[in-house]
C-alpha positions in Angstrom: -65.6 -46.8 9.1 -67.9 -44.3 8.1 -70.6 -44.8 5.2 -72.0 -41.8 3.6 -75.6 -42.2 2.5 -76.5 -40.4 -0.6 -79.6 -39.1 -1.9 -80.1 -41.8 -3.9 -81.5 -44.7 -1.9 -79.5 -47.6 -3.1 -76.0 -46.0 -3.6 -73.4 -45.3 -0.7 -69.8 -44.3 -0.5 -67.6 -45.8 2.1 -63.9 -44.4 2.0 -62.5 -48.2 3.2 -64.4 -49.8 0.4 -63.8 -49.8 -3.4 -61.6 -46.6 -2.9 -64.7 -44.5 -1.4 -66.4 -44.8 -5.4 -70.1 -44.7 -5.3 -71.1 -48.2 -4.8 -74.5 -50.5 -4.7 -75.5 -50.6 -1.1 -74.6 -54.2 0.5 -72.2 -54.8 -2.8 -68.8 -53.9 -3.8 -70.4 -53.2 -7.4 -69.6 -49.4 -8.4 -71.7 -47.5 -10.2 -68.8 -47.3 -12.8 -69.1 -51.5 -12.9 -72.7 -51.0 -14.1 -71.9 -48.2 -16.4 -69.5 -50.2 -18.1 -72.0 -53.6 -18.4 -74.9 -51.4 -19.6 -73.1 -48.5 -21.8 -70.3 -50.2 -23.3 -70.7 -54.1 -23.1 -74.7 -53.9 -23.8 -76.2 -55.3 -21.1 -79.8 -54.8 -20.3 -80.5 -53.4 -16.8 -82.6 -56.9 -16.4 -79.5 -59.1 -17.4 -77.3 -56.9 -15.0 -79.7 -57.4 -12.1 -79.8 -61.1 -13.0 -76.1 -61.8 -13.4 -75.2 -59.8 -10.3 -78.2 -60.9 -8.0 -79.3 -57.0 -7.7 -82.9 -55.4 -8.0 -83.9 -53.7 -10.8 -84.3 -50.6 -8.5 -80.3 -51.2 -7.1 -79.3 -50.8 -11.3 -81.3 -48.1 -12.1 -80.4 -46.1 -9.0 -76.9 -46.6 -10.3 -77.5 -45.4 -13.8 -79.3 -42.4 -12.5 -76.4 -41.7 -9.8 -74.1 -41.6 -13.2 -76.2 -39.5 -15.3 -76.2 -36.9 -12.4 -72.4 -37.2 -11.9 -71.4 -38.1 -15.6 -68.4 -35.7 -15.7 -67.2 -37.2 -12.3 -67.6 -41.0 -13.4 -66.5 -40.7 -16.6 -63.1 -39.1 -15.4 -62.9 -41.8 -13.0 -63.4 -44.6 -15.5 -60.4 -42.6 -18.0 -58.1 -42.4 -14.7 -58.8 -46.4 -14.4 -57.8 -47.0 -18.1 -54.9 -44.8 -18.0 -53.6 -46.7 -14.7 -54.3 -50.1 -16.5 -52.4 -49.0 -19.3 -49.4 -47.7 -17.6 -49.3 -50.7 -15.8 -49.4 -53.0 -18.8 -46.7 -51.0 -20.4 -44.5 -51.4 -16.9 -45.4 -55.0 -16.6 -45.5 -56.8 -20.0 -47.6 -60.0 -19.8 -45.4 -63.1 -19.1 -47.8 -65.4 -21.1 -46.9 -63.1 -24.2 -43.4 -63.0 -23.5 -43.3 -66.9 -23.4 -45.4 -67.6 -26.6 -42.8 -64.7 -28.4 -39.9 -66.9 -26.9 -41.4 -70.1 -28.3 -42.1 -68.6 -31.8 -39.3 -66.0 -32.1 
């Protein structure tokens, strides 16, 4: 297993872990996860660190990596969202189907 260190002290990429996405060393938490929690869900850096047992430096490093690789990470996030939507379309919710059958 090859781990590539980046110029970001706390960020690594390992092809066999989380699809090779940049992540916080020692965790399966990706830079993308941190961005979603901070930018989209509104969690503060301190909240993220506390909730996921990370240091402030690890969270800051993930966000610094994001802003230096914004196009790449944003593209990955868009691809993930499109894939999830495609899977939702191909595999409808069994719960929704059952609820519809009960009320329909």
